[in-house]
Backbone bond lengths (Angstrom), bond angles and torsions (degrees), N, CA, C in turn:
res aa  C-N    CA-C-N  psi(-1)  N-CA   C-N-CA  omega(-1)  CA-C   N-CA-C  phi
1 M - - - 1.471 - - 1.483 107.17 -
2 V 1.287 115.13 123.73 1.462 123.78 175.15 1.585 110.50 -110.16
3 P 1.339 117.24 123.26 1.427 119.61 175.63 1.497 107.58 -72.70
4 V 1.387 116.09 131.08 1.428 120.00 -173.15 1.560 109.55 -109.19
5 T 1.316 119.07 -43.37 1.397 126.50 -177.40 1.553 111.27 -159.41
6 T 1.307 119.91 -170.32 1.425 123.68 173.40 1.499 111.34 -123.38
7 V 1.277 120.71 163.56 1.411 127.23 178.30 1.564 106.51 -78.01
8 T 1.385 117.23 123.41 1.390 119.29 -178.27 1.515 111.59 -104.02
9 E 1.279 113.37 171.05 1.571 119.46 179.54 1.565 105.79 -65.71
10 A 1.278 118.89 -32.54 1.508 120.23 179.64 1.476 108.22 -66.97
11 D 1.364 118.91 -35.26 1.499 120.17 -177.16 1.570 107.69 -65.11
12 L 1.321 114.36 -40.38 1.419 121.79 -176.03 1.518 111.95 -73.05
13 S 1.328 116.21 -41.44 1.494 118.89 -175.57 1.542 109.45 -78.09
14 G 1.345 120.34 -16.51 1.414 123.60 -178.60 1.532 113.11 -85.83
15 T 1.343 115.34 -2.10 1.440 122.88 -178.87 1.484 112.46 -88.74
16 K 1.334 121.59 120.12 1.382 123.12 -176.72 1.563 104.76 -104.37
17 R 1.322 114.59 104.45 1.464 116.72 179.91 1.524 109.52 -129.25
18 N 1.308 118.28 148.07 1.435 124.54 178.73 1.520 109.09 -124.35
19 P 1.328 118.97 96.60 1.463 120.43 -172.39 1.455 113.37 -67.86
20 K 1.364 119.25 -11.57 1.450 122.66 -179.26 1.511 109.97 -76.07
21 L 1.316 118.66 -22.65 1.459 121.48 -174.57 1.520 114.85 -80.38
22 D 1.385 115.01 -30.01 1.429 117.98 -171.46 1.502 109.50 -149.54
23 P 1.322 122.96 136.24 1.476 120.75 175.70 1.543 112.06 -63.39
24 M 1.277 116.50 -31.90 1.506 117.82 176.29 1.583 110.91 -63.18
25 E 1.269 114.83 -45.11 1.475 115.73 173.73 1.509 115.63 -61.19
26 A 1.290 118.20 -33.82 1.508 119.87 171.37 1.478 110.66 -60.57
27 L 1.277 117.75 -47.10 1.432 121.94 -179.97 1.546 111.60 -62.92
28 L 1.266 119.58 -40.23 1.454 123.13 177.92 1.519 112.29 -65.97
29 C 1.314 116.49 -39.39 1.491 122.72 173.53 1.526 110.47 -56.73
30 E 1.339 114.97 -44.99 1.451 119.13 -175.94 1.598 110.57 -69.80
31 V 1.282 114.15 -37.11 1.540 120.71 174.62 1.532 109.40 -63.50
32 D 1.309 118.14 -47.13 1.377 120.10 -170.18 1.502 115.11 -71.40
33 K 1.370 118.45 -28.13 1.439 118.29 -176.96 1.534 114.46 -58.96
34 D 1.311 119.39 -27.29 1.485 120.35 -179.54 1.531 113.61 -108.08
35 S 1.330 116.08 19.35 1.493 120.04 -173.19 1.544 113.61 -93.46
36 Q 1.359 118.52 -7.26 1.440 117.31 -178.13 1.515 113.00 -59.56
37 D 1.370 119.47 140.64 1.427 126.56 -178.03 1.537 115.39 71.86
38 L 1.348 117.31 2.75 1.456 116.02 176.51 1.515 106.26 -82.64
39 P 1.370 116.16 151.63 1.452 122.19 -174.32 1.530 108.84 -74.02
40 V 1.357 115.93 148.97 1.358 123.89 173.28 1.514 109.45 -114.31
41 G 1.308 118.83 118.79 1.458 120.77 -167.33 1.555 108.69 -114.98
42 V 1.346 114.93 163.61 1.440 121.58 172.58 1.512 108.94 -122.55
43 Q 1.325 113.77 132.28 1.471 120.66 179.29 1.512 108.32 -106.29
44 I 1.320 117.12 128.65 1.480 120.44 -176.08 1.533 107.77 -111.17
45 S 1.281 118.66 128.33 1.472 117.41 175.11 1.499 106.68 -128.18
46 G 1.285 114.06 162.50 1.508 123.06 -176.96 1.498 112.95 -143.42
47 R 1.297 113.46 178.03 1.448 119.10 177.79 1.477 114.94 -68.65
48 P 1.248 121.68 154.07 1.466 123.39 175.98 1.561 112.75 -47.90
49 Y 1.342 116.27 136.15 1.475 121.37 178.10 1.524 113.94 66.97
50 E 1.294 118.05 20.07 1.502 117.86 179.61 1.593 104.17 -124.54
51 D 1.295 115.16 43.87 1.466 121.75 174.20 1.530 114.31 -54.93
52 E 1.326 114.79 -39.23 1.469 116.44 -178.73 1.543 113.95 -64.74
53 S 1.308 117.47 -34.30 1.466 118.76 171.27 1.540 115.95 -61.97
54 V 1.331 112.78 -45.20 1.493 118.88 175.96 1.559 112.19 -61.30
55 L 1.228 117.74 -42.33 1.474 122.67 179.78 1.556 109.31 -69.11
56 R 1.292 118.36 -38.75 1.484 121.53 176.61 1.485 109.69 -60.41
57 I 1.366 114.86 -50.49 1.509 117.27 -178.90 1.536 110.07 -65.33
58 M 1.309 118.47 -40.68 1.543 115.48 174.41 1.524 113.86 -61.44
59 R 1.255 117.00 -35.07 1.459 119.55 179.83 1.554 110.74 -68.50
60 E 1.348 117.12 -43.58 1.426 122.80 177.73 1.496 109.61 -62.80
61 L 1.285 118.87 -43.33 1.442 121.80 177.48 1.514 114.58 -61.98
62 D 1.394 113.05 -43.16 1.457 116.61 -179.62 1.498 108.62 -68.47
63 E 1.319 122.73 -37.40 1.490 123.07 174.78 1.458 114.30 -61.80
64 A 1.351 117.35 -36.59 1.467 121.97 -179.38 1.551 107.93 -70.77
65 I 1.305 117.54 -35.67 1.462 122.11 -176.44 1.503 104.85 -72.38
66 L 1.384 119.13 -45.06 1.430 119.83 -177.10 1.592 110.54 -67.85
67 F 1.298 116.10 -31.90 1.511 118.07 173.10 1.554 113.65 -64.53
68 K 1.312 114.60 -43.88 1.378 121.88 173.64 1.495 115.37 -56.85
69 E 1.322 117.98 -47.99 1.456 127.27 174.78 1.502 110.28 -59.87
70 T 1.301 119.72 -43.55 1.399 122.77 178.59 1.459 112.67 -62.49
71 L 1.330 118.80 -42.04 1.448 123.57 172.03 1.523 113.85 -58.43
72 R 1.329 116.93 -40.55 1.422 120.45 -176.61 1.460 109.59 -70.99
73 V 1.334 119.98 -38.47 1.464 123.15 177.67 1.524 109.06 -68.04
74 R 1.303 120.55 -39.71 1.432 122.28 179.87 1.565 110.75 -64.43
75 R 1.324 114.50 -41.58 1.481 119.38 178.96 1.577 110.18 -61.57
76 T 1.318 116.03 -44.41 1.417 122.51 179.81 1.480 108.98 -62.08
77 Y 1.361 119.28 -44.02 1.496 122.20 179.62 1.510 110.56 -63.78
78 V 1.315 116.28 -46.45 1.469 118.36 -179.49 1.543 112.02 -63.69
79 R 1.353 119.78 -38.03 1.416 120.53 174.78 1.517 112.99 -62.05
80 K 1.268 117.94 -35.99 1.553 122.24 176.69 1.502 109.54 -66.94
81 I 1.321 119.74 -40.40 1.470 122.40 179.85 1.514 112.23 -69.56
82 V 1.354 116.91 -38.29 1.453 121.57 179.32 1.489 113.03 -68.10
83 K 1.333 120.13 -32.54 1.416 123.96 -176.31 1.500 113.57 -74.87
């Protein structure tokens, strides 16, 4: 399991659900209300005896996430300097 991001307020507000229509929708609305800032992960599985492929994909995904986070931190730092 590789954590990719977290649930944001925009994720929750963008969900159009009507709990009166379906009991499952009511359950999902109840679960969603406390999910902000929880991690969202990706699980990678592969064929039997192909562990190396799964580990390679997980490493590439992890590196891409770290690169994205590094860019976000740099942008925030640059904005603080410019202000």
